[in-house]
Each structure stands twice: as structure tokens, then as C-alpha cells.
KELO-240611 format. One line per 4 residues: number of its first residue (from 0); for each residue x, y, z of C-alpha. Coordinates in Angstrom, 3 decimals. Example, Ala and Ser with C-alpha at 12.3 -4.5 7.8 and 13.67 -1.06 7.14 Angstrom:
2
0 = 12.300,-4.500,7.800 ~ 13.670,-1.060,7.140
//
This chain:
217
0 = 0.166,0.038,-0.086 ~ 2.811,2.231,0.664 ~ 3.921,4.571,-2.395 ~ 7.336,5.273,-0.609
4 = 10.140,3.270,-1.610 ~ 12.354,2.005,1.307 ~ 15.394,3.850,0.540 ~ 13.328,7.126,0.598
8 = 11.557,5.910,4.087 ~ 15.194,5.164,5.379 ~ 16.357,8.698,4.333 ~ 13.369,10.534,5.496
12 = 13.145,8.814,9.025 ~ 16.773,9.017,9.707 ~ 17.048,12.667,8.887 ~ 13.462,13.750,10.549
16 = 12.681,10.776,12.741 ~ 9.204,10.786,14.251 ~ 8.700,14.569,13.309 ~ 8.479,13.306,9.418
20 = 5.006,11.265,10.557 ~ 3.697,14.127,12.731 ~ 4.432,16.733,10.177 ~ 2.754,14.524,7.135
24 = -0.323,13.564,9.104 ~ -0.747,17.044,10.479 ~ -0.352,18.676,6.966 ~ -3.035,16.207,5.663
28 = -5.434,16.956,8.542 ~ -5.404,20.718,7.966 ~ -6.893,20.061,4.300 ~ -3.884,19.673,2.139
32 = -4.139,16.661,-0.308 ~ -1.397,14.687,0.963 ~ -0.847,10.893,1.358 ~ -1.098,11.073,5.153
36 = -2.569,7.532,5.484 ~ 0.040,6.012,2.975 ~ 2.830,7.526,5.130 ~ 1.190,6.079,8.232
40 = 1.012,2.753,6.890 ~ 4.498,2.848,5.492 ~ 5.944,4.422,8.652 ~ 4.296,1.358,10.661
44 = 5.767,-1.151,8.311 ~ 9.146,0.610,8.378 ~ 9.190,0.197,12.293 ~ 8.190,-3.174,11.807
48 = 10.850,-4.329,9.259 ~ 13.840,-2.203,10.389 ~ 13.112,-1.713,14.087 ~ 14.496,1.900,13.619
52 = 11.249,3.443,14.951 ~ 9.109,2.443,18.059 ~ 5.693,1.820,17.223 ~ 4.526,2.771,20.706
56 = 5.915,6.348,20.144 ~ 4.880,6.579,16.374 ~ 1.112,6.079,17.176 ~ 0.795,8.370,19.756
60 = 2.940,10.861,17.548 ~ 0.984,10.383,14.636 ~ -2.284,10.742,16.791 ~ -1.086,14.126,17.966
64 = -0.474,15.320,14.376 ~ -3.965,13.985,13.155 ~ -5.436,16.171,16.135 ~ -3.381,19.309,15.795
68 = -3.921,19.506,12.035 ~ -7.691,18.908,12.404 ~ -7.832,21.854,14.909 ~ -5.956,24.175,12.336
72 = -8.386,23.032,9.674 ~ -11.482,23.547,11.698 ~ -10.359,27.014,12.540 ~ -9.365,27.850,8.886
76 = -12.880,26.565,7.746 ~ -14.775,28.681,10.405 ~ -12.605,31.675,9.624 ~ -13.143,31.661,5.716
80 = -16.531,30.227,5.970 ~ -18.584,28.119,3.580 ~ -19.044,30.676,0.769 ~ -15.301,31.231,0.693
84 = -14.402,27.396,0.709 ~ -17.135,26.752,-2.222 ~ -15.413,29.509,-4.242 ~ -11.560,28.480,-3.396
88 = -11.997,24.897,-2.537 ~ -11.277,23.255,-5.962 ~ -7.816,24.587,-5.766 ~ -7.106,21.770,-2.729
92 = -9.401,19.097,-4.406 ~ -12.533,20.172,-2.627 ~ -14.867,19.952,-5.493 ~ -18.537,20.880,-5.698
96 = -19.629,17.260,-4.923 ~ -17.401,17.079,-2.269 ~ -18.359,20.288,-0.496 ~ -22.279,19.043,-0.904
100 = -21.204,15.508,0.305 ~ -19.831,17.158,3.351 ~ -22.894,19.529,4.134 ~ -25.338,16.665,3.573
104 = -23.175,14.329,5.958 ~ -23.060,16.969,8.603 ~ -26.753,17.735,8.414 ~ -27.695,14.196,8.554
108 = -25.077,12.741,11.125 ~ -23.510,15.456,12.880 ~ -20.685,15.089,15.018 ~ -20.318,11.177,14.129
112 = -19.188,12.315,10.779 ~ -16.029,13.597,12.463 ~ -15.069,10.520,13.949 ~ -15.907,8.305,10.883
116 = -14.526,10.832,8.526 ~ -11.239,9.839,9.708 ~ -11.353,6.598,8.017 ~ -12.764,7.462,4.774
120 = -10.130,9.159,2.443 ~ -12.221,11.615,0.897 ~ -13.524,12.980,4.077 ~ -10.142,12.636,6.128
124 = -8.625,15.430,4.277 ~ -11.569,17.847,4.319 ~ -13.826,16.961,7.607 ~ -11.941,19.810,9.615
128 = -12.405,22.254,6.920 ~ -16.124,21.303,6.435 ~ -16.672,20.981,10.160 ~ -15.457,24.519,10.554
132 = -17.385,25.933,7.618 ~ -20.576,24.440,8.983 ~ -20.166,26.250,12.558 ~ -20.165,22.855,14.232
136 = -19.695,23.647,18.101 ~ -15.887,23.378,18.885 ~ -16.026,21.561,21.953 ~ -17.881,18.678,20.272
140 = -15.548,18.846,17.201 ~ -12.399,18.475,19.716 ~ -14.142,15.530,21.303 ~ -14.982,13.396,18.088
144 = -11.785,14.522,16.589 ~ -9.679,13.301,19.255 ~ -11.442,9.993,19.481 ~ -11.219,9.570,15.661
148 = -7.628,10.504,15.480 ~ -6.765,8.071,18.236 ~ -8.525,5.042,16.901 ~ -7.420,5.660,13.256
152 = -3.745,5.813,14.116 ~ -4.130,2.838,16.581 ~ -5.774,0.833,13.925 ~ -3.506,1.558,10.841
156 = -0.526,1.865,12.883 ~ -0.692,-1.500,14.977 ~ -2.437,-3.124,12.279 ~ 0.232,-2.348,9.468
160 = 2.845,-2.960,12.225 ~ 1.475,-6.355,13.403 ~ 1.214,-7.350,9.451 ~ 4.800,-6.286,8.618
164 = 6.064,-8.155,11.684 ~ 4.435,-11.306,11.016 ~ 5.450,-11.254,7.115 ~ 9.185,-10.432,8.282
168 = 9.291,-13.742,10.152 ~ 7.320,-15.881,7.582 ~ 9.160,-16.931,4.289 ~ 8.697,-19.185,1.402
172 = 5.119,-20.139,-0.083 ~ 3.257,-19.079,3.109 ~ 4.595,-15.569,3.315 ~ 3.974,-15.022,-0.564
176 = -0.002,-16.449,0.324 ~ -0.124,-14.172,3.055 ~ 1.177,-11.132,0.922 ~ -1.591,-12.088,-1.625
180 = -4.181,-12.455,0.763 ~ -3.126,-8.992,2.432 ~ -3.018,-7.166,-0.914 ~ -6.719,-8.714,-1.615
184 = -7.910,-7.458,1.636 ~ -6.332,-3.985,0.790 ~ -7.958,-3.901,-2.621 ~ -11.749,-4.895,-1.226
188 = -11.226,-2.175,1.367 ~ -10.592,0.470,-1.450 ~ -13.499,-0.846,-3.444 ~ -15.810,-0.680,-0.603
192 = -14.826,2.931,0.414 ~ -15.165,3.872,-3.283 ~ -18.548,2.193,-3.671 ~ -19.619,4.028,-0.229
196 = -18.411,7.351,-1.513 ~ -20.202,7.097,-4.607 ~ -23.279,6.174,-2.623 ~ -23.095,9.005,-0.307
200 = -22.348,11.308,-3.337 ~ -25.621,10.425,-4.816 ~ -27.569,10.914,-1.810 ~ -26.038,14.332,-1.128
204 = -27.007,15.272,-4.699 ~ -30.599,14.230,-4.458 ~ -30.835,16.021,-0.866 ~ -29.300,19.158,-2.634
208 = -31.834,19.030,-5.431 ~ -34.631,18.482,-2.789 ~ -33.462,21.556,-0.936 ~ -33.322,23.382,-3.946
212 = -36.878,22.502,-5.134 ~ -38.227,23.667,-1.816 ~ -36.359,26.916,-1.783 ~ -38.709,30.026,-1.946
216 = -38.857,31.985,-5.228
//
């Protein structure tokens, strides 16, 4: 799943250490379209196979980056407001469809979107901006954001670490089978997320159409 070659990771973590994962996850969480999830998984696999990083330090550092980045994103979204976000959002990948999806999800599910949005690629990057632009109460955002950040980094961090550690110890045909199974599971997860994103986008379109139809004049 990692898009980072091993020699690149080695140089990155040797030079910046845990700061690399903190900075990468933080910047994605502020609303920048960066591969924070790939970096998180790659760092956990790197820790498992090289032992140059401690996973029990890595996961809390990544969680701190996710939470801090989302706080920045929330206040940026609250400051610029929904209209400016709609006008300039395309420059950072926040298309009209994604913006409409965010409004629909916040209207329908409220605070829970902040928690589960951490696990969905399109929402992970923009949930904080959308929460701020939709004027979600900050204390609610902080609570669900912290829970989501801790849950996401723990699941992906410890999960990828356990997988990398197990595959490192198993060689031969069994190791190849496990690699194929892991690859298939990742592909299935990507397809599942994409299908659900498409369904949610369609629900959001219908919701906006109904809203427009009932708007006065």
C-alpha cells in the first residue's frame, strides 16, 4: 500500500525521525491533499521491518499530528466560511460534489461524521475544514476529532506493524500467500470505500435537489 520506496523512507526517518510522520499527518489533516494514510502505514511497516522506530512512540505522535492538524483545519474553515470554501476549494481538491457531500453528511449525521470521516479518504482530508465552515460547535469537534484521530492511528499503525512483523518472520510459499491475501484485503477495502463514497455522493445530490426544489422563489 505504501507509495514510498524503502530507501526514501530510510532517508526520511533518519533525517527527521518521528517529526516526519507528525508533519505529514498534520498537513493532510489541515486540508492539504497529501498521502497521510500511506505515510502512516509505510511508517508502521518500516518500524516493523527495520526497528529504527518504536511503534509505541510512532502511533501517539501520529495521533497528535492528526488532532493538531484537524484543529488548524477547523479554525481555517470557520474563519473563511462556507462561501469562500465553495469558491476556492477546488484549488485543494474540494470539488462542489465533495463540498455538497460534506454538508449532507454534517446535516444528517452531525458530530459522528468527524469520527468516522477519519477512516474515509475523501473525508479525512476535508472533514475539519467542513466542520468549521458548517459552524460545528468546537467542543463537540474536539471530542470526536480526538477519538477519531486516536482510533485511526491505532488501527492503521498497530495493524500495519503487526502485518509487517508477521510477514518478516514468515518466508517461502506461506509468506507469499499471506502477501497475496493482504493485498486482496487492501483492494477490497479500497473498492468498499469507493462504492460507499459514490453512494453518499448520490444521496447528497438528491438532498441538494430537494433543498433547491423547496427553496422560496
